[in-house]
C-alpha positions, 0 to 999 in steps of 0.5 A: 309041482310047487303051489304056483298061483301065476299062469305063465302068461301073466308070470311073464307079462308081470316080469316083463313090466318089473324089468321095463320100470327097473331099466327105464328108471336105471336109463333115466337116471343115468341120463340126468346124471350124466347131463348133470355130471358134464356141468360140474355141479356134482362130485359123486356121478354114480351116487348122484344117478342112483339117487335120480333112480328114485325120482324115477321109480320108486323102489319100494313099490318095485320091491312090493311088486316083486315080493308079491310075485315071488309069493305068488311063485312060491319062490321064498324058499328057493329065490331063484326070482332074485337070483334071476333079477340080480345075479344074472341081470335078468338073465343076461349074465346066464353066460358067466353064471350057471345054473346046474341040476343036482348032478352038477354036470348037467346044465339049466338054462336060465336066460329067459323068463320061460327058462325061469317059469320052467324052474319055478314050476318044476324041480329044484335046481342047485346053482 
């Protein structure tokens, strides 16, 4: 087992908070951008929504929390947490992107935070 310093409950609690914080910021910024976009006030709707995200969720603070979790879970080399968040969109794209055992055949589930915790606390896998 790796040098993990968070138990499963705390890991899931922190990751759920991070996900909620991130998703709420995205939702609020998109909503504001939609309102202002319909008023023909700005020309780059997606850029505008992204900029508004900074008002609702300081990305640096969010990144610091993510870095703390990564360090506490000893995931600095394998980078499973970032893969789960950014590539799998919090596990929602697990049907498109698969993770396999070293044999390249046996699929490892990575849809939930429980699945992620399992990967982080057991053997290494290849994605």
